[in-house]
VOKOL-258098 format. One record per residue (C-alpha): chain; x, y, z. Coordinates in Angstrom, 3 decimals, padded with zeros to 6 digits. Layout:
// residues N
+-------+----------+----------+----------+
! chain !       xx !       yy !       zz !
+-------+----------+----------+----------+
!     A !        X !        Y !        Z !
...
+-------+----------+----------+----------+
// end
This chain:
// residues 279
+-------+----------+----------+----------+
! chain !       xx !       yy !       zz !
+-------+----------+----------+----------+
!     A !  078.651 ! -016.352 !  017.497 !
!     A !  081.962 ! -014.450 !  017.777 !
!     A !  082.889 ! -012.839 !  021.102 !
!     A !  083.077 ! -009.065 !  020.371 !
!     A !  085.592 ! -008.486 !  023.173 !
!     A !  088.204 ! -010.473 !  021.216 !
!     A !  088.054 ! -008.074 !  018.245 !
!     A !  089.590 ! -004.699 !  017.636 !
!     A !  087.356 ! -001.833 !  016.636 !
!     A !  088.294 ! -002.199 !  012.957 !
!     A !  087.694 ! -005.949 !  013.109 !
!     A !  084.365 ! -005.285 !  014.799 !
!     A !  083.370 ! -002.885 !  012.029 !
!     A !  084.394 ! -005.430 !  009.372 !
!     A !  082.374 ! -008.085 !  011.180 !
!     A !  079.310 ! -005.853 !  011.239 !
!     A !  079.637 ! -005.083 !  007.531 !
!     A !  079.904 ! -008.829 !  006.866 !
!     A !  076.765 ! -009.346 !  008.955 !
!     A !  074.941 ! -006.673 !  006.950 !
!     A !  076.106 ! -008.248 !  003.688 !
!     A !  074.866 ! -011.708 !  004.702 !
!     A !  071.565 ! -010.305 !  005.976 !
!     A !  071.078 ! -008.412 !  002.707 !
!     A !  071.756 ! -011.579 !  000.747 !
!     A !  069.230 ! -013.472 !  002.875 !
!     A !  066.609 ! -010.771 !  002.254 !
!     A !  067.279 ! -010.896 ! -001.492 !
!     A !  066.804 ! -014.670 ! -001.483 !
!     A !  063.599 ! -014.319 !  000.569 !
!     A !  062.272 ! -011.862 ! -002.010 !
!     A !  063.169 ! -014.338 ! -004.746 !
!     A !  061.344 ! -017.122 ! -002.883 !
!     A !  058.268 ! -014.899 ! -002.551 !
!     A !  058.345 ! -014.153 ! -006.295 !
!     A !  058.571 ! -017.864 ! -007.056 !
!     A !  055.725 ! -018.574 ! -004.617 !
!     A !  053.538 ! -016.064 ! -006.482 !
!     A !  054.653 ! -017.589 ! -009.790 !
!     A !  053.809 ! -021.075 ! -008.494 !
!     A !  050.317 ! -020.007 ! -007.418 !
!     A !  049.767 ! -018.256 ! -010.748 !
!     A !  050.966 ! -021.327 ! -012.676 !
!     A !  048.701 ! -023.692 ! -010.740 !
!     A !  045.722 ! -021.337 ! -011.080 !
!     A !  046.315 ! -020.886 ! -014.809 !
!     A !  046.642 ! -024.652 ! -015.338 !
!     A !  043.442 ! -025.282 ! -013.382 !
!     A !  041.576 ! -022.694 ! -015.461 !
!     A !  042.824 ! -024.239 ! -018.711 !
!     A !  041.835 ! -027.694 ! -017.478 !
!     A !  038.312 ! -026.537 ! -016.577 !
!     A !  038.059 ! -024.675 ! -019.897 !
!     A !  038.813 ! -027.935 ! -021.710 !
!     A !  036.200 ! -029.731 ! -019.598 !
!     A !  033.591 ! -027.100 ! -020.543 !
!     A !  034.462 ! -027.360 ! -024.238 !
!     A !  034.254 ! -031.161 ! -024.169 !
!     A !  030.932 ! -030.897 ! -022.319 !
!     A !  029.346 ! -028.663 ! -024.975 !
!     A !  030.796 ! -030.793 ! -027.791 !
!     A !  029.596 ! -034.116 ! -026.350 !
!     A !  026.961 ! -036.115 ! -028.261 !
!     A !  024.638 ! -036.193 ! -025.245 !
!     A !  024.769 ! -032.396 ! -024.869 !
!     A !  024.097 ! -031.937 ! -028.590 !
!     A !  021.207 ! -034.416 ! -028.332 !
!     A !  019.657 ! -032.379 ! -025.515 !
!     A !  020.071 ! -029.184 ! -027.534 !
!     A !  018.319 ! -030.831 ! -030.482 !
!     A !  015.582 ! -032.127 ! -028.178 !
!     A !  015.013 ! -028.654 ! -026.706 !
!     A !  014.729 ! -027.238 ! -030.225 !
!     A !  012.230 ! -029.982 ! -031.068 !
!     A !  010.093 ! -029.066 ! -028.042 !
!     A !  010.091 ! -025.416 ! -029.119 !
!     A !  009.018 ! -026.384 ! -032.640 !
!     A !  006.246 ! -028.598 ! -031.292 !
!     A !  004.948 ! -025.791 ! -029.091 !
!     A !  004.834 ! -023.506 ! -032.111 !
!     A !  003.206 ! -026.235 ! -034.215 !
!     A !  000.573 ! -026.880 ! -031.537 !
!     A ! -000.815 ! -023.365 ! -031.947 !
!     A ! -001.013 ! -023.810 ! -035.716 !
!     A ! -002.753 ! -027.202 ! -035.381 !
!     A ! -005.320 ! -025.789 ! -032.945 !
!     A ! -006.059 ! -022.910 ! -035.324 !
!     A ! -006.441 ! -025.234 ! -038.334 !
!     A ! -008.580 ! -027.599 ! -036.243 !
!     A ! -010.943 ! -024.769 ! -035.296 !
!     A ! -011.177 ! -023.433 ! -038.855 !
!     A ! -011.958 ! -026.863 ! -040.333 !
!     A ! -014.535 ! -027.634 ! -037.640 !
!     A ! -016.233 ! -024.271 ! -038.167 !
!     A ! -016.368 ! -024.795 ! -041.946 !
!     A ! -017.705 ! -028.331 ! -041.517 !
!     A ! -020.275 ! -027.014 ! -039.086 !
!     A ! -021.529 ! -024.499 ! -041.623 !
!     A ! -021.550 ! -027.234 ! -044.249 !
!     A ! -023.739 ! -029.366 ! -041.958 !
!     A ! -026.083 ! -026.413 ! -041.486 !
!     A ! -026.340 ! -026.052 ! -045.260 !
!     A ! -027.206 ! -029.769 ! -045.370 !
!     A ! -030.096 ! -029.077 ! -042.965 !
!     A ! -028.419 ! -030.763 ! -039.991 !
!     A ! -029.994 ! -029.618 ! -036.736 !
!     A ! -028.254 ! -026.691 ! -035.088 !
!     A ! -028.021 ! -028.592 ! -031.807 !
!     A ! -025.980 ! -031.333 ! -033.479 !
!     A ! -023.777 ! -028.738 ! -035.164 !
!     A ! -023.171 ! -026.988 ! -031.846 !
!     A ! -022.321 ! -030.327 ! -030.271 !
!     A ! -019.948 ! -030.984 ! -033.178 !
!     A ! -018.246 ! -027.611 ! -032.717 !
!     A ! -017.715 ! -028.293 ! -029.008 !
!     A ! -016.641 ! -031.925 ! -028.967 !
!     A ! -014.682 ! -032.479 ! -032.186 !
!     A ! -012.044 ! -029.704 ! -031.737 !
!     A ! -011.438 ! -030.848 ! -028.160 !
!     A ! -011.220 ! -034.479 ! -029.228 !
!     A ! -008.815 ! -033.686 ! -032.074 !
!     A ! -006.667 ! -031.575 ! -029.741 !
!     A ! -006.494 ! -034.347 ! -027.112 !
!     A ! -005.520 ! -036.931 ! -029.726 !
!     A ! -002.857 ! -034.606 ! -031.157 !
!     A ! -001.537 ! -033.811 ! -027.664 !
!     A ! -001.170 ! -037.507 ! -026.788 !
!     A !  000.626 ! -038.213 ! -030.072 !
!     A !  003.070 ! -035.347 ! -029.439 !
!     A !  003.735 ! -036.493 ! -025.862 !
!     A !  004.437 ! -040.033 ! -027.037 !
!     A !  006.681 ! -038.745 ! -029.831 !
!     A !  008.669 ! -036.464 ! -027.495 !
!     A !  009.017 ! -039.241 ! -024.942 !
!     A !  010.423 ! -041.533 ! -027.627 !
!     A !  012.883 ! -038.844 ! -028.757 !
!     A !  013.978 ! -037.808 ! -025.252 !
!     A !  017.740 ! -038.451 ! -024.759 !
!     A !  019.400 ! -039.881 ! -021.660 !
!     A !  019.667 ! -037.610 ! -018.575 !
!     A !  022.482 ! -035.047 ! -018.746 !
!     A !  024.374 ! -033.723 ! -015.733 !
!     A !  024.590 ! -029.941 ! -015.479 !
!     A !  027.870 ! -028.206 ! -016.216 !
!     A !  028.213 ! -027.226 ! -012.549 !
!     A !  027.805 ! -030.859 ! -011.506 !
!     A !  030.411 ! -031.960 ! -014.038 !
!     A !  032.891 ! -029.301 ! -012.880 !
!     A !  032.291 ! -030.181 ! -009.214 !
!     A !  033.012 ! -033.826 ! -010.000 !
!     A !  036.109 ! -032.940 ! -012.023 !
!     A !  037.508 ! -030.889 ! -009.135 !
!     A !  037.519 ! -034.024 ! -006.979 !
!     A !  039.253 ! -036.119 ! -009.617 !
!     A !  042.813 ! -037.352 ! -009.127 !
!     A !  044.045 ! -035.650 ! -012.296 !
!     A !  042.739 ! -032.235 ! -011.236 !
!     A !  044.074 ! -032.589 ! -007.688 !
!     A !  047.528 ! -033.452 ! -009.069 !
!     A !  047.765 ! -030.270 ! -011.142 !
!     A !  049.884 ! -028.778 ! -008.344 !
!     A !  052.375 ! -031.601 ! -009.020 !
!     A !  052.844 ! -030.786 ! -012.695 !
!     A !  056.353 ! -030.602 ! -014.148 !
!     A !  056.425 ! -026.794 ! -014.108 !
!     A !  055.102 ! -026.670 ! -010.542 !
!     A !  057.617 ! -029.291 ! -009.419 !
!     A !  060.429 ! -027.306 ! -011.031 !
!     A !  059.407 ! -024.093 ! -009.247 !
!     A !  059.043 ! -025.949 ! -005.933 !
!     A !  062.506 ! -027.439 ! -006.380 !
!     A !  063.965 ! -023.979 ! -007.004 !
!     A !  062.247 ! -022.687 ! -003.860 !
!     A !  063.681 ! -025.570 ! -001.806 !
!     A !  067.169 ! -024.812 ! -003.120 !
!     A !  066.789 ! -021.150 ! -002.171 !
!     A !  065.478 ! -022.081 !  001.290 !
!     A !  068.459 ! -024.400 !  001.730 !
!     A !  070.756 ! -021.538 !  000.744 !
!     A !  069.143 ! -019.333 !  003.399 !
!     A !  069.716 ! -022.043 !  006.001 !
!     A !  073.374 ! -022.262 !  004.968 !
!     A !  073.777 ! -018.477 !  005.187 !
!     A !  072.115 ! -018.443 !  008.607 !
!     A !  074.582 ! -021.080 !  009.819 !
!     A !  077.488 ! -018.971 !  008.522 !
!     A !  075.964 ! -015.896 !  010.136 !
!     A !  075.592 ! -017.641 !  013.500 !
!     A !  079.240 ! -018.669 !  013.343 !
!     A !  080.770 ! -015.355 !  012.242 !
!     A !  078.644 ! -012.470 !  013.549 !
!     A !  079.081 ! -010.634 !  016.837 !
!     A !  075.466 ! -009.458 !  016.910 !
!     A !  072.581 ! -011.131 !  018.743 !
!     A !  069.737 ! -012.254 !  016.487 !
!     A !  067.428 ! -009.284 !  017.220 !
!     A !  070.090 ! -006.747 !  016.139 !
!     A !  071.344 ! -008.440 !  012.962 !
!     A !  068.937 ! -006.562 !  010.692 !
!     A !  070.299 ! -003.333 !  012.247 !
!     A !  073.968 ! -004.097 !  011.574 !
!     A !  074.366 ! -001.034 !  009.350 !
!     A !  072.962 !  001.217 !  012.093 !
!     A !  075.370 ! -000.261 !  014.663 !
!     A !  078.311 !  000.336 !  012.307 !
!     A !  077.348 !  003.999 !  012.034 !
!     A !  077.920 !  004.574 !  015.763 !
!     A !  081.348 !  002.936 !  015.571 !
!     A !  082.516 !  004.651 !  012.377 !
!     A !  081.322 !  008.076 !  013.530 !
!     A !  083.064 !  007.821 !  016.895 !
!     A !  079.771 !  007.619 !  018.776 !
!     A !  080.875 !  004.339 !  020.401 !
!     A !  084.143 !  002.486 !  021.016 !
!     A !  082.793 ! -001.045 !  021.346 !
!     A !  079.768 ! -003.153 !  020.543 !
!     A !  078.151 ! -002.702 !  023.937 !
!     A !  078.250 !  001.096 !  023.658 !
!     A !  077.033 !  000.968 !  020.050 !
!     A !  074.053 ! -001.216 !  020.960 !
!     A !  073.252 !  001.000 !  023.949 !
!     A !  073.347 !  004.060 !  021.676 !
!     A !  071.098 !  002.299 !  019.172 !
!     A !  068.562 !  001.388 !  021.858 !
!     A !  068.664 !  004.947 !  023.200 !
!     A !  068.144 !  006.342 !  019.690 !
!     A !  065.186 !  004.012 !  019.113 !
!     A !  063.709 !  005.108 !  022.432 !
!     A !  064.075 !  008.785 !  021.537 !
!     A !  062.480 !  008.131 !  018.154 !
!     A !  059.554 !  006.366 !  019.815 !
!     A !  059.127 !  009.250 !  022.266 !
!     A !  059.308 !  011.706 !  019.358 !
!     A !  056.625 !  009.794 !  017.453 !
!     A !  054.432 !  009.654 !  020.562 !
!     A !  054.790 !  013.410 !  021.069 !
!     A !  054.022 !  014.080 !  017.397 !
!     A !  050.963 !  011.836 !  017.613 !
!     A !  049.795 !  013.573 !  020.782 !
!     A !  050.328 !  016.992 !  019.192 !
!     A !  048.356 !  015.863 !  016.156 !
!     A !  045.515 !  014.655 !  018.392 !
!     A !  045.605 !  017.950 !  020.337 !
!     A !  045.392 !  019.894 !  017.050 !
!     A !  042.398 !  017.833 !  015.986 !
!     A !  040.784 !  018.372 !  019.390 !
!     A !  041.394 !  022.127 !  019.140 !
!     A !  039.838 !  022.179 !  015.674 !
!     A !  036.775 !  020.319 !  016.942 !
!     A !  036.516 !  022.619 !  019.972 !
!     A !  036.830 !  025.716 !  017.790 !
!     A !  034.120 !  024.411 !  015.477 !
!     A !  031.827 !  023.711 !  018.430 !
!     A !  032.378 !  027.242 !  019.765 !
!     A !  031.550 !  028.743 !  016.351 !
!     A !  028.454 !  026.559 !  016.026 !
!     A !  027.381 !  027.566 !  019.516 !
!     A !  027.798 !  031.264 !  018.663 !
!     A !  025.733 !  030.837 !  015.494 !
!     A !  023.037 !  029.042 !  017.467 !
!     A !  023.035 !  031.798 !  020.080 !
!     A !  022.650 !  034.447 !  017.367 !
!     A !  019.756 !  032.530 !  015.800 !
!     A !  018.012 !  032.253 !  019.181 !
!     A !  018.468 !  035.991 !  019.801 !
!     A !  017.097 !  036.796 !  016.331 !
!     A !  014.068 !  034.582 !  016.889 !
!     A !  013.490 !  036.162 !  020.307 !
!     A !  013.687 !  039.638 !  018.780 !
!     A !  011.210 !  038.624 !  016.058 !
!     A !  008.792 !  037.333 !  018.709 !
!     A !  009.005 !  040.651 !  020.589 !
!     A !  008.382 !  042.614 !  017.367 !
!     A !  005.351 !  040.474 !  016.511 !
!     A !  004.019 !  040.901 !  020.042 !
!     A !  004.369 !  044.704 !  019.822 !
!     A !  002.568 !  044.772 !  016.458 !
!     A ! -000.408 !  042.874 !  017.879 !
!     A ! -000.712 !  045.447 !  020.649 !
+-------+----------+----------+----------+
// end
């Protein structure tokens, strides 16, 4: 850091403007780094979404998934067919029962036929369908959520952040960070300002250029004094605002109290009038 006592006032002003210029450049680079950080996050997120989208598409296009879809459709068709078979079974058994009656078969045997045969036919049909569905059932299929959860732990997915585009953006960010470090080194070597005042270089210059101070010490003292006055001003404004709010609340309470008092007086007067009427 440069000793300010070794500089003339004009040199001091030039030094402060140089400090402001370097600080502005650093802030611009920081903004650029932040933009690239957002771009990096967006790129990684977009790549991850595209990767998962591809996984979902491959999942729904897989032979095993299609086999399960076909199997589910088959189950639905069998459920629908079961109702039709039961209805046909009942109709045929009823017709056969009436035929037996016409052939002078005892009613007891016909009733027994109507009860046992439909149930027996249904049980046989049900067992055949169960065996058929079991034979057609495909291999177990993981759910899409399980597949995605597994994919997210895979090496390929975890290395998305190391893609070529991401690496390029990271490299640009490192170069910008290195440039900031270089500027900070230059700033430390050339500026007269302590670190806490470097962002206020333009304010310090104002005191020197407008004859409010003759040296850096006076300029910094004036800046501190100005900041203190501004803080006091803000505190006073805040207090005044709070007082105004308190006055408004107090005024409202007084008005509410007056209204309540009037209501009580009106009710009291009504009670007296009612009492006089009863007399």
